[in-house]
N, C-alpha and C positions, 0 to 999 in steps of 0.2 A: 804364795808363790815365792820363791826363794830364787834368786836372780843366780847364784853361782851354780844350783843343780839344774835350772832349765838352760841355762849354756852348755853346761856338760852335755845333758844330753840332746841337743841339737849338734854340738862339735862329734860327739859318738855317732850319731844319724848320719851326718854327711861323711864323717872318715869312713864309716861302713858302705854307704852309696857310693864312695869311691875304690871301695874294695881295697883300702888304706890299712894295715893293721896300727896299733898304738906305736911300734918299733919302728916304721918307715914314718909316722908323722913327728915324731921326736927326733929322728935323724933331719926329717927335711925342716925343722924348726930351729935346730940345733939345742935342745933339751935332754934332759935324761928321760928313759922311758915312765918311770914311776910319776913325773912332772906331769904327763899326760893323761895317766891314769888317776892322778888326784885332781887333776882340773874335769875330767870326765864324770868322775862322782861327785864333783860340788864340793870338793873340800878346800879348792884353793882357785882362786879368780886367777887367769893369764894376764900378764903384763901388756899394755899396750902394743908394745913392740912386737910380743910372743901374740896377741891379737890377730894383727895385722897378718904374720907369718902363717897362722891357722888359716883366717880366710884365704888366703894365696894358694897353700897348698890345695886346698880343698875347692879351689875354683868357684869361690862365694863373695860376694860383697858382704862388708861387716853386718851390715845392718839383719842379713838374711839369718843370722846366727843370734840375732835376737828377735826374732818373729817366734813367739809362743803362741800355741794353739787358742787358749782362752781369751787372747787380745786381738785375733785376726776378723778383719773384714770379708767380703766375697772377694774383693780385689786382691787382697793379701793371700786368701787359699789358692786363686788363679797363679798368682807369680809364685807361689810355693811349687805347686803342681808343674809349672813350666821348669823351673829350676830340676825337680826330681827328675823329670823326664830328661832335660840336658843330660843328666849325669847317667840316663840311662841310653842314650844315642845311640851306642854300639852293640848294644844287645837287642837284636831284633825279635827274638822270641818273647821277651818282656815284654817290649814294646806290643807285640800282638795281643798280648794278652791283657796287656790295660787297654787298649783299644778296643778288645771284646767287652770288656768289662763294661767301659763308659758307655757301649750301645747298648747293652742291658739296661743299661740305667736310663737310657734317653725312652 
């Protein structure tokens, strides 16, 4: 696992879930758009200050950005699912779909 790439994937995932463009995220944290692209592709690691700004802009705890699939426990998966659902809380149709899917699994 390469930390920069995994972190970049998570930043991109949560940015898209929040429906924020790279340009908007760059504006929110005060960097150039190419910096966001370089972070998301794993080329560069964000500075500690920018990492805090990214997490804040994405409404996340910094620790969530460092939760990578291969290391997750059941409790971690539950927390990740809760965070993802919070991001969708204003989209009733997606919540209905998620609910139906979960019921099919049970």
